[in-house]
N, C-alpha and C positions, 0 to 999 in steps of 0.2 A: 794748276787746274787740269792741264792736259795729262799730267802724271796721275792725278787722282782718277780721271776718267779711264785711263789705261788700266789702272788697278781694278776698278769696278768691272770693266769689260773682261779682264782676265778671270775674276771671280765668277762672273756669270757663265763664262765658257767652261770653267772647271765644274760648276754645279750642273750644267747641262750634260757634260760628259758623264758625271756620276749617275745622273738620272737614266741616261741611255744604257749604262752598264747594268742597271737594276733588272733589265729584262733577261740578262744572262747570269745564271747562278753558277758559281764555281763550287764543284763538289770535291772537297778534300777527302782523300781516301788512301788507305794502305792496301793495294791490290795483291796482298799475299795472305789472304784470309779466306780460302775456299771453305764452304761454297758461297760465302757472302759477297766477296769480291776477289777476283783473280784475273790474270791475263791469259788470254787464249789467242795465239797469233799476235796481232797488233791491237786487239780490242780488250778493254776491261769489261768483264761480264760478271754475273752472279746474282744471287738472291736480292741483295741490296740495290744493285744497279737496275734490275728489272722493276723493282718496286719504285725507285725514284723516277724512272722513265715514265711509269704510269702516273705518278704524282704530277710530274711536269706537264704532261699532256692535259690532265684535268685542270691544273692551276693556270695553264697558259703561259709558261715561260720556257726559255731555252736553258741548257746547262752544258758545262764543260767539266771533264774529269781532270783533277789535278792530283797525281800520285805523290805520296810522300810517306815518310816513316810514321808509324802509328802514333808515337808519342808527340808528333808535331801537329796532329789533326785538330785537337781542341784549341790549341794556341792559334792556329790559322783562322778558325772560326771566330775566336774572341777578338781578333784584330782586323777583321774585314767584314763589313756589314752584309756583303753579297756572297759570302762563303758559307756553305753548310758542311757539316761533318757527317760522313756516311761510311762507317767502317766497323760494323758490329760493335757499336759503342754502348757500353752499359750506362744506364742512368744512375748517377750517384749524387749525393748531396754536395760532395766536394766539387764535382764538375759543374753543378748548377750555380756555384758561386761566380763562374766566369762566362757560362753560356746558358741559353735556354734549351729545352729539349721538347721535341714533339711528344705526342702520346706514344707509349711503348708499342712496338709492333710485333715483337716475338720474345718469348721467355726462353732464355738459354742458360740453364744451370751449369755450374762447374762440376766436372768429373775429374778422375785421375786415370791416366794411362800408365800401366805398369807391365812388367814382364809377366807372362802367364804363369810362370813357376815361382813367382816372388812370394806368394801367399799374403800379399798386402790386401786387406779388406776394410780397414778403418784408418781414419786420419792419424790417430795416435801412433800407428805403426810406422808413420813417415818420420818420426822424430829421429834425428841424427843422420838422416839420409840426404843425398844430393837431389834436390828437387828442381826440375826444369820449368821455366815459365817464359812467356813472351813479355819483354820489358814494357812496363807501363800499362799492362792490362789488369783485369780483375784477378787473373791467376797470380800475377806478381804480388798484388796487395794481399790476396788471400793466403799466400804462402807465409807472409810475415805474421799472420794472425794465428797460425797453427802452432800450438805449444810444442817446443822441442825442435822445430825446424830452424836451423841457423846456417844452413849451407844452400843458398839459392843460386842456381845458374840461370842467368838472364840472357835470352836470345832475341835476335831481331825478328824471328818468325817462329811459329809453333812447329813448322815442318822441321827446322833445324834441331829443335829440342827433341822431337820424337825420333829423328834419325840418330841422335846421340844416345837416346835411350835404347834403341835397337842394337847399338854397338856397345852397350854396357858401360857407357861413359857417365851416365847418371842413373838414378834409381826410379824416378817417376816424373811424370809431366802433369801439371794441373792445367786444365784446358776447358773451354766452353764445350758443352756436350755436342751440339751439331757440327762444330769444327772437328772435334775428335772423331766423330762418326765418319765424316768425309775423308779425313786423313787415313784412318785405318782401312777404309774401303779402297782407297787409291793405292796404298802401300802393299796391301795383301800380305801382311806379315803376321803369321799365326802365332808368333812368339809374344805378341802384344795383345793386351786386353784392356777394356775400359771398365772402371769400377766407380760406382756412385757411392761416395762417402758422405753424402749429405752436407756438402760444404755450403752451398747457397744457391739461390735462384737469381738470375739477372735478367732485367728487361732491357732490350736494346731500344734506343731512340735516335732520332736525327738531331744532331746538334745545330743550333741556329744562333746567330749573333743576337745579343740581348737588345740591340737597337732596331732589330728588324721583326717587330711583332706582326706586321702585315704578312710577311712570308711565313711565319710560324702558323698563323691562322689559316693560310691557304693550304699548307702542308697537312695540318690536322683535319681540315675539311675533306681533303682528298683521301686521307687515310680512312675516314668514316665511310666514304662512298665505296672505296675499294673493299673494305670489310663486308659491307652490305651486299656487294656484287659477288662475293665468294672468291675474290682475287687471291687472298692469302692461302686458301685451300689449294688453288692451282699451283701456287709457288711451292707449297709443301710437297706436292706430288712431284713436281719438276726437280727440286733440289734435294729432297730428303726421301723420296719414294713413298711418302705417306703423310700422316698428320704431323704437324709441328705445333708447338704450344704458343700459337699467336694470340694476342690479346685483342678483343674487340676495342677498336680505337676509342670509343666513347668512355670505356672503363679504365683505360690504361694509365690515366693520370694517377690512379691509386696504386700503380705497380710499385713493388719494393724498390727503394733507392738506397741500397746499402752503401754506406760511406767507406766501408772497409775494403771494397774491391771494385774493379772496373776493367772491361776490355777497353 
């Protein structure tokens, strides 16, 4: 009997600890993805971080940043009810099998960075070339869908891929447009240009554990309020110097969810 009581007491204690943790959300992110998330000094900052900070204030919870490799983010969310994924994550049907997504908050289409003198203007010209991507992202999956591309160089970060391109180690880099813009602006390398080859449009969303619908509802409600307050316009000016293709939160559930690709 005493053993049974001890077991029950231990279970009650465990449940109470879990409930207490629910007030602190763990944010799984790969802080090597400027301007969405990156490290400056000892702080992780960026478009996504500013947005989630505003969401947390409206929803009334605390959060902690947990840096990790990008391809570990969705798995971290799927295995922990109090973890969200925030890392420029594209909403795809494949990912929705394991996690839920908030409404889309920005439309980031795929573009291609090439050498300015390459003459590459269309996707079919990439056939037979060495194409750089960030592993596990929409660029990675998109490269596999382009006819004739059979030599894909996978990197831990887009920056490393672009640096190899600048050194003529690869022929092109498939990348999300706002990330490509930020990298080219920071590198100031006039031998590189960004080309829109009409690959696809991606909506970014916040990944949430499938068992935490309460958190998902709070995040979506906060996104609606932030959109109505003009918050995303302010973020676009701060991080992109102008307008970004953000989606009104109430309409973003209809955002494209291409299964072929994902950051």
